[in-house]
N, CA, C and O of each residue as an XYZ file, in Angstrom:
668
protein
N     247.073    144.876     23.586
C     248.381    145.350     23.193
C     249.303    144.141     23.063
O     249.294    143.253     23.915
N     250.099    144.109     21.994
C     251.009    142.986     21.780
C     252.421    143.373     22.179
O     252.718    144.540     22.437
N     253.289    142.362     22.224
C     254.678    142.586     22.609
C     255.571    142.943     21.430
O     256.774    143.141     21.601
N     254.998    143.026     20.243
C     255.802    143.341     19.057
C     255.094    144.415     18.235
O     253.883    144.605     18.343
N     255.864    145.099     17.426
C     255.288    146.035     16.468
C     254.985    145.271     15.188
O     255.742    144.379     14.804
N     253.890    145.610     14.528
C     253.569    144.936     13.276
C     254.494    145.468     12.178
O     255.158    146.484     12.382
N     254.550    144.806     11.023
C     255.477    145.238      9.968
C     255.298    146.694      9.529
O     256.287    147.379      9.265
N     254.078    147.169      9.447
C     253.849    148.561      9.049
C     254.377    149.518     10.123
O     254.966    150.550      9.801
N     254.167    149.178     11.388
C     254.681    150.009     12.478
C     256.208    150.011     12.486
O     256.826    151.059     12.674
N     256.815    148.852     12.285
C     258.278    148.780     12.233
C     258.828    149.618     11.088
O     259.804    150.349     11.258
N     258.205    149.511      9.930
C     258.647    150.287      8.760
C     258.544    151.781      9.042
O     259.462    152.541      8.735
N     257.421    152.200      9.627
C     257.228    153.618      9.937
C     258.225    154.080     10.993
O     258.812    155.154     10.862
N     258.418    153.288     12.028
C     259.331    153.657     13.108
C     260.764    153.787     12.599
O     261.412    154.808     12.827
N     261.265    152.755     11.907
C     262.641    152.813     11.421
C     262.822    153.880     10.345
O     263.877    154.510     10.268
N     261.805    154.088      9.519
C     261.874    155.155      8.522
C     261.969    156.521      9.189
O     262.785    157.355      8.797
N     261.133    156.746     10.198
C     261.157    158.006     10.935
C     262.516    158.228     11.592
O     263.090    159.313     11.495
N     263.023    157.204     12.256
C     264.300    157.345     12.959
C     265.452    157.606     11.982
O     266.357    158.382     12.289
N     265.426    156.975     10.829
C     266.486    157.199      9.847
C     266.408    158.614      9.271
O     267.430    159.283      9.118
N     265.204    159.061      8.957
C     265.030    160.419      8.442
C     265.496    161.436      9.486
O     266.208    162.383      9.152
N     265.104    161.249     10.729
C     265.510    162.167     11.792
C     267.025    162.178     11.929
O     267.622    163.248     12.049
N     267.661    161.009     11.915
C     269.118    160.933     12.041
C     269.830    161.632     10.888
O     270.776    162.388     11.107
N     269.380    161.382      9.668
C     270.007    162.012      8.503
C     269.821    163.534      8.523
O     270.757    164.283      8.241
N     268.625    163.975      8.853
C     268.351    165.400      8.899
C     269.129    166.066     10.035
O     269.716    167.131      9.846
N     269.134    165.439     11.212
C     269.867    166.014     12.336
C     271.356    166.128     12.033
O     271.982    167.130     12.381
N     271.925    165.124     11.396
C     273.346    165.175     11.061
C     273.640    166.373     10.163
O     274.574    167.131     10.425
N     272.857    166.544      9.117
C     273.079    167.655      8.184
C     272.856    169.006      8.865
O     273.615    169.948      8.635
N     271.833    169.105      9.691
C     271.537    170.351     10.394
C     272.662    170.673     11.377
O     273.105    171.819     11.460
N     273.117    169.679     12.111
C     274.218    169.910     13.065
C     275.470    170.393     12.354
O     276.143    171.307     12.830
N     275.785    169.788     11.222
C     276.961    170.201     10.452
C     276.828    171.663     10.014
O     277.775    172.439     10.143
N     275.673    172.032      9.504
C     275.435    173.396      9.033
C     275.511    174.384     10.184
O     276.155    175.425     10.051
N     274.875    174.092     11.304
C     274.873    175.019     12.440
C     276.280    175.232     12.990
O     276.658    176.349     13.343
N     277.039    174.158     13.058
C     278.415    174.269     13.561
C     279.286    175.066     12.590
O     280.040    175.946     13.004
N     279.178    174.754     11.301
C     280.014    175.408     10.295
C     279.697    176.900     10.165
O     280.609    177.714     10.024
N     278.429    177.259     10.211
C     278.039    178.644      9.955
C     277.907    179.501     11.208
O     277.941    180.729     11.124
N     277.755    178.857     12.385
C     277.548    179.668     13.583
C     278.225    179.167     14.832
O     278.103    179.780     15.893
N     278.952    178.040     14.724
C     279.600    177.501     15.913
C     278.616    177.081     16.984
O     278.925    177.131     18.175
N     277.426    176.667     16.564
C     276.371    176.283     17.502
C     276.094    174.789     17.444
O     276.183    174.172     16.382
N     275.759    174.214     18.591
C     275.203    172.870     18.618
C     273.713    172.993     18.307
O     273.162    174.093     18.290
N     273.072    171.856     18.064
C     271.640    171.919     17.752
C     270.850    172.441     18.944
O     269.949    173.262     18.775
N     271.176    171.975     20.150
C     270.417    172.419     21.321
C     270.645    173.911     21.570
O     269.727    174.596     22.020
N     271.833    174.427     21.292
C     272.062    175.862     21.421
C     271.208    176.631     20.422
O     270.647    177.676     20.754
N     271.109    176.121     19.211
C     270.235    176.729     18.201
C     268.788    176.721     18.691
O     268.087    177.727     18.579
N     268.344    175.595     19.230
C     266.973    175.500     19.742
C     266.719    176.520     20.839
O     265.677    177.176     20.861
N     267.682    176.648     21.753
C     267.538    177.605     22.853
C     267.390    179.016     22.296
O     266.471    179.743     22.672
N     268.292    179.399     21.404
C     268.222    180.742     20.820
C     266.919    180.949     20.052
O     266.294    182.004     20.162
N     266.508    179.949     19.278
C     265.276    180.068     18.494
C     264.058    180.210     19.402
O     263.182    181.033     19.133
N     263.990    179.421     20.473
C     262.852    179.519     21.394
C     262.818    180.888     22.059
O     261.756    181.496     22.183
N     263.983    181.373     22.487
C     264.032    182.678     23.141
C     263.701    183.808     22.178
O     263.063    184.786     22.568
N     264.124    183.686     20.931
C     263.887    184.736     19.938
C     262.425    184.801     19.516
O     261.956    185.847     19.067
N     261.711    183.710     19.653
C     260.331    183.661     19.157
C     259.294    183.628     20.267
O     258.187    183.123     20.082
N     259.661    184.171     21.423
C     258.695    184.287     22.507
C     258.639    185.752     22.923
O     259.625    186.479     22.801
N     257.503    186.167     23.405
C     257.320    187.562     23.798
C     257.887    187.864     25.183
O     257.993    189.024     25.581
N     258.245    186.818     25.906
C     258.725    187.015     27.272
C     259.906    186.101     27.548
O     260.068    185.079     26.882
N     260.728    186.455     28.519
C     261.840    185.569     28.879
C     261.282    184.238     29.387
O     260.147    184.168     29.858
N     262.082    183.204     29.285
C     261.671    181.885     29.744
C     262.520    181.467     30.933
O     263.670    181.885     31.061
N     261.950    180.640     31.800
C     262.747    180.083     32.887
C     263.560    178.911     32.337
O     263.247    178.360     31.282
N     264.595    178.547     33.065
C     265.411    177.406     32.651
C     264.550    176.142     32.588
O     264.739    175.311     31.699
N     263.621    175.993     33.508
C     262.742    174.816     33.498
C     261.872    174.799     32.250
O     261.721    173.758     31.610
N     261.299    175.945     31.902
C     260.480    176.026     30.686
C     261.310    175.708     29.450
O     260.846    175.006     28.550
N     262.539    176.224     29.403
C     263.426    175.933     28.275
C     263.748    174.441     28.207
O     263.696    173.843     27.132
N     264.079    173.842     29.350
C     264.413    172.413     29.376
C     263.248    171.577     28.862
O     263.445    170.638     28.090
N     262.044    171.916     29.288
C     260.867    171.188     28.818
C     260.620    171.452     27.338
O     260.229    170.543     26.605
N     260.842    172.675     26.896
C     260.592    173.052     25.510
C     261.548    172.414     24.527
O     261.142    172.014     23.436
N     262.818    172.312     24.899
C     263.806    171.727     23.993
C     264.054    170.259     24.293
O     264.894    169.630     23.651
N     263.330    169.703     25.266
C     263.434    168.294     25.654
C     264.901    167.947     25.925
O     265.509    167.123     25.241
N     265.433    168.600     26.937
C     266.828    168.431     27.314
C     266.880    168.370     28.826
O     266.030    168.961     29.492
N     267.846    167.676     29.382
C     267.937    167.578     30.836
C     268.261    168.944     31.429
O     268.857    169.794     30.768
N     267.864    169.143     32.672
C     268.136    170.414     33.332
C     269.641    170.652     33.446
O     270.111    171.765     33.211
N     270.393    169.619     33.802
C     271.842    169.801     33.941
C     272.495    170.062     32.589
O     273.404    170.886     32.488
N     272.041    169.369     31.554
C     272.573    169.604     30.215
C     272.246    170.996     29.715
O     273.074    171.650     29.080
N     271.039    171.446     30.004
C     270.640    172.789     29.596
C     271.452    173.841     30.346
O     271.845    174.853     29.765
N     271.705    173.609     31.627
C     272.523    174.543     32.402
C     273.909    174.679     31.775
O     274.441    175.784     31.662
N     274.480    173.565     31.374
C     275.798    173.589     30.722
C     275.736    174.366     29.404
O     276.572    175.235     29.156
N     274.756    174.057     28.565
C     274.631    174.736     27.268
C     274.356    176.236     27.454
O     274.898    177.066     26.725
N     273.520    176.570     28.424
C     273.230    177.982     28.695
C     274.491    178.703     29.163
O     274.710    179.865     28.821
N     275.317    178.013     29.944
C     276.577    178.609     30.366
C     277.477    178.911     29.186
O     278.116    179.963     29.143
N     277.532    177.998     28.228
C     278.344    178.223     27.031
C     277.804    179.397     26.216
O     278.576    180.221     25.725
N     276.489    179.475     26.071
C     275.874    180.581     25.334
C     276.093    181.908     26.053
O     276.310    182.940     25.418
N     276.033    181.874     27.379
C     276.241    183.097     28.150
C     277.689    183.582     28.016
O     277.932    184.782     27.890
N     278.639    182.658     28.042
C     280.050    183.033     27.860
C     280.286    183.708     26.514
O     281.147    184.580     26.395
N     279.524    183.308     25.502
C     279.639    183.905     24.171
C     278.841    185.209     24.047
O     278.886    185.872     23.012
N     278.112    185.569     25.108
C     277.323    186.793     25.068
C     276.027    186.662     24.298
O     275.450    187.668     23.886
N     275.550    185.419     24.094
C     274.348    185.200     23.288
C     273.071    185.197     24.113
O     271.987    185.435     23.581
N     273.193    184.928     25.414
C     272.056    184.972     26.340
C     272.522    185.572     27.657
O     273.719    185.678     27.925
N     271.553    185.961     28.467
C     271.823    186.334     29.853
C     270.900    185.509     30.732
O     269.812    185.108     30.320
N     271.354    185.266     31.941
C     270.536    184.556     32.932
C     270.498    185.398     34.197
O     271.495    186.008     34.584
N     269.330    185.423     34.836
C     269.185    186.171     36.077
C     268.088    185.532     36.924
O     267.281    184.740     36.438
N     268.084    185.898     38.202
C     267.036    185.398     39.088
C     265.701    185.985     38.668
O     265.610    187.151     38.282
N     264.680    185.170     38.747
C     263.331    185.633     38.406
C     262.857    186.639     39.450
O     263.037    186.417     40.647
N     262.255    187.741     39.011
C     261.713    188.692     39.983
C     260.491    188.139     40.717
O     260.121    188.629     41.784
N     259.863    187.101     40.127
C     258.651    186.520     40.707
C     258.926    185.319     41.605
O     258.144    185.021     42.508
N     260.044    184.631     41.354
C     260.363    183.406     42.092
C     261.880    183.294     42.176
O     262.532    182.956     41.188
N     262.436    183.568     43.322
C     263.886    183.584     43.484
C     264.528    182.220     43.236
O     265.742    182.134     43.050
N     263.729    181.157     43.232
C     264.273    179.822     42.928
C     264.446    179.614     41.439
O     265.169    178.709     41.023
N     263.800    180.432     40.632
C     263.822    180.256     39.177
C     264.869    181.181     38.542
O     265.136    182.283     39.021
N     265.439    180.691     37.464
C     266.377    181.484     36.670
C     265.704    181.820     35.350
O     265.165    180.946     34.671
N     265.743    183.093     34.999
C     265.118    183.582     33.776
C     266.208    183.791     32.730
O     267.295    184.279     33.041
N     265.906    183.418     31.490
C     266.871    183.509     30.401
C     266.366    184.495     29.355
O     265.199    184.461     28.965
N     267.256    185.370     28.907
C     266.959    186.355     27.866
C     267.948    186.157     26.725
O     269.105    185.811     26.963
N     267.510    186.372     25.501
C     268.426    186.365     24.364
C     268.975    187.787     24.201
O     268.244    188.762     24.372
N     270.246    187.898     23.874
C     270.865    189.206     23.655
C     270.791    189.568     22.169
O     270.398    188.749     21.338
N     271.168    190.789     21.855
C     271.230    191.191     20.450
C     272.258    190.342     19.702
O     272.053    189.995     18.538
N     273.366    190.007     20.375
C     274.358    189.121     19.747
C     273.749    187.744     19.474
O     274.048    187.122     18.455
N     272.903    187.275     20.378
C     272.223    185.999     20.175
C     271.285    186.046     18.986
O     271.222    185.104     18.197
N     270.565    187.131     18.860
C     269.673    187.303     17.706
C     270.475    187.371     16.408
O     270.071    186.814     15.387
N     271.610    188.055     16.458
C     272.453    188.169     15.264
C     273.006    186.804     14.869
O     273.061    186.483     13.682
N     273.416    186.000     15.840
C     273.942    184.661     15.531
C     272.843    183.811     14.931
O     273.084    183.074     13.975
N     271.647    183.899     15.474
C     270.506    183.163     14.927
C     270.234    183.610     13.494
O     269.983    182.781     12.620
N     270.283    184.902     13.256
C     270.070    185.425     11.901
C     271.147    184.933     10.934
O     270.885    184.770      9.742
N     272.347    184.700     11.441
C     273.447    184.210     10.607
C     273.208    182.770     10.149
O     273.444    182.440      8.987
N     272.742    181.915     11.061
C     272.602    180.489     10.726
C     271.253    180.144     10.107
O     271.125    179.113      9.447
N     270.250    180.986     10.308
C     268.894    180.638      9.861
C     268.759    180.395      8.359
O     268.103    179.426      7.979
N     269.340    181.218      7.483
C     269.176    180.935      6.052
C     269.732    179.563      5.644
O     269.086    178.841      4.884
N     270.900    179.206      6.131
C     271.471    177.896      5.823
C     270.658    176.766      6.429
O     270.510    175.701      5.829
N     270.132    177.006      7.624
C     269.293    176.004      8.289
C     268.050    175.722      7.461
O     267.684    174.569      7.234
N     267.409    176.788      7.016
C     266.207    176.638      6.192
C     266.545    175.908      4.894
O     265.781    175.052      4.448
N     267.662    176.236      4.299
C     268.060    175.590      3.048
C     268.267    174.084      3.244
O     267.805    173.288      2.426
N     268.947    173.693      4.305
C     269.178    172.266      4.573
C     267.852    171.548      4.787
O     267.616    170.486      4.210
N     266.993    172.123      5.609
C     265.697    171.485      5.893
C     264.859    171.384      4.622
O     264.245    170.350      4.359
N     264.835    172.446      3.846
C     264.050    172.442      2.610
C     264.580    171.370      1.648
O     263.813    170.556      1.135
N     265.901    171.379      1.408
C     266.484    170.440      0.440
C     266.340    168.988      0.876
O     265.988    168.131      0.065
N     266.606    168.706      2.142
C     266.595    167.311      2.580
C     265.210    166.775      2.902
O     264.949    165.588      2.707
N     264.328    167.619      3.386
C     263.017    167.126      3.797
C     261.908    167.548      2.847
O     261.216    166.697      2.288
N     261.734    168.828      2.661
C     260.534    169.300      1.975
C     260.582    169.207      0.461
O     259.531    169.122     -0.174
N     261.768    169.220     -0.140
C     261.834    169.101     -1.598
C     261.320    167.754     -2.104
O     260.944    167.636     -3.270
N     261.299    166.743     -1.243
C     260.818    165.426     -1.666
C     259.314    165.248     -1.442
O     258.763    164.193     -1.757
N     258.650    166.267     -0.903
C     257.234    166.161     -0.557
C     256.416    167.197     -1.311
O     256.886    168.305     -1.572
N     255.183    166.826     -1.659
C     254.290    167.836     -2.221
C     253.526    168.491     -1.064
O     253.668    168.077      0.087
N     252.724    169.505     -1.368
C     252.031    170.271     -0.322
C     251.120    169.385      0.532
O     251.021    169.570      1.745
N     250.469    168.437     -0.105
C     249.583    167.528      0.642
C     250.394    166.688      1.616
O     249.992    166.494      2.763
N     251.561    166.180      1.146
C     252.438    165.402      2.023
C     252.889    166.236      3.224
O     252.928    165.744      4.352
N     253.227    167.498      2.969
C     253.693    168.376      4.049
C     252.590    168.571      5.082
O     252.848    168.502      6.284
N     251.368    168.812      4.628
C     250.247    168.966      5.558
C     250.012    167.683      6.340
O     249.799    167.718      7.552
N     250.051    166.542      5.641
C     249.837    165.251      6.306
C     250.940    164.988      7.333
O     250.659    164.579      8.460
N     252.183    165.219      6.945
C     253.301    165.026      7.871
C     253.150    165.937      9.084
O     253.338    165.497     10.218
N     252.815    167.191      8.853
C     252.606    168.121      9.963
C     251.497    167.657     10.894
O     251.629    167.747     12.115
N     250.411    167.165     10.325
C     249.304    166.660     11.143
C     249.729    165.442     11.951
O     249.445    165.347     13.145
N     250.411    164.511     11.289
C     250.849    163.285     11.986
C     251.824    163.598     13.108
O     251.686    163.090     14.220
N     252.810    164.435     12.813
C     253.810    164.761     13.824
C     253.193    165.584     14.953
O     253.568    165.432     16.116
N     252.255    166.448     14.609
C     251.552    167.219     15.639
C     250.765    166.309     16.575
O     250.788    166.490     17.793
N     250.069    165.329     15.999
C     249.316    164.378     16.826
C     250.244    163.575     17.728
O     249.959    163.397     18.913
N     251.355    163.089     17.173
C     252.309    162.300     17.968
C     252.925    163.177     19.062
O     253.039    162.749     20.211
N     253.320    164.399     18.706
C     253.904    165.324     19.690
C     252.904    165.615     20.808
O     253.253    165.542     21.986
N     251.668    165.943     20.448
C     250.663    166.262     21.453
C     250.430    165.078     22.381
O     250.268    165.253     23.589
N     250.412    163.870     21.816
C     250.247    162.665     22.632
C     251.411    162.518     23.609
O     251.200    162.239     24.789
N     252.632    162.704     23.124
C     253.814    162.581     23.988
C     253.860    163.700     25.024
O     254.242    163.466     26.171
N     253.478    164.904     24.634
C     253.507    166.051     25.547
C     252.356    166.024     26.554
O     252.348    166.816     27.496
N     251.389    165.130     26.373
C     250.294    165.041     27.340
C     250.769    164.415     28.649
O     250.091    164.506     29.673
N     251.922    163.789     28.606
C     252.519    163.234     29.822
C     253.177    164.374     30.586
O     253.524    165.392     29.986
N     253.355    164.228     31.891
C     254.030    165.301     32.639
C     255.434    165.541     32.076
O     256.109    164.596     31.668
N     255.872    166.799     32.056
C     257.212    167.089     31.537
C     258.276    166.454     32.422
O     258.034    166.147     33.589
N     259.452    166.264     31.845
C     260.546    165.662     32.614
C     260.896    166.486     33.832
O     261.353    165.933     34.832
N     260.697    167.795     33.779
C     261.021    168.633     34.930
C     260.105    168.343     36.113
O     260.422    168.706     37.245
N     258.961    167.688     35.859
C     258.040    167.356     36.935
C     258.403    166.041     37.619
O     257.837    165.711     38.661
N     259.340    165.286     37.044
C     259.740    164.014     37.635
C     260.491    164.270     38.935
O     261.263    165.224     39.030
N     260.267    163.419     39.942
C     261.023    163.594     41.188
C     262.516    163.442     40.919
O     262.931    162.630     40.093
N     263.317    164.237     41.631
C     264.764    164.202     41.434
C     265.414    163.312     42.485
O     264.985    163.267     43.638
N     266.450    162.611     42.066
C     267.255    161.819     42.971
C     268.092    162.795     43.792
O     268.850    163.582     43.223
N     267.971    162.760     45.104
C     268.657    163.736     45.949
C     270.175    163.644     45.848
O     270.866    164.640     46.059
N     270.701    162.474     45.532
C     272.150    162.291     45.509
C     272.780    162.673     44.179
O     273.909    163.163     44.150
N     272.065    162.457     43.074
C     272.663    162.725     41.756
C     272.041    163.929     41.084
O     272.623    164.476     40.147
N     270.860    164.362     41.541
C     270.194    165.482     40.886
C     269.472    165.098     39.625
O     268.924    165.966     38.946
N     269.451    163.811     39.283
C     268.794    163.376     38.044
C     267.368    162.948     38.326
O     267.028    162.575     39.448
N     266.553    163.006     37.313
C     265.158    162.586     37.437
C     265.102    161.092     37.664
O     265.876    160.325     37.091
N     264.177    160.699     38.508
C     263.991    159.284     38.817
C     262.919    158.727     37.893
O     261.823    159.281     37.812
N     263.222    157.638     37.197
C     262.244    157.004     36.310
C     261.286    156.176     37.148
O     261.676    155.580     38.152
N     260.036    156.143     36.728
C     259.038    155.317     37.431
C     258.786    154.062     36.672
O     257.980    153.235     37.097
């Protein structure tokens, strides 16, 4: 292993980061304008809407790759708007279970068409079907590799700050 990335790796890395930044900016603008949602709030609603069972806050934090404290704050905002509910888990009193409400589903339905349009126009319109399959395969491999590490929720917490301790 070397201490530098080769030119092809640098090109791929910076290209990926620029594409992600441009796409995220456009998606955030659309979600805010059409639904008053942040991206992480959209992710939370989408994950809850597309699962057959309620999720714990820990599962949500790992799924949306967000800190537990940040997710708690975002969930509080969504709950105040009536888009989700939170309750103690019947199986584990230490866990909090999150449910999407009908209002949450309706808000998701409101922003989804515009979200799809932004993603299609900015990302997929420039790719042919083969490119889309290749991109999906590459991103799936990278995601699976990154997700093979223990989730952030498994990291030991600093007793004084409540934050995960890096090793």
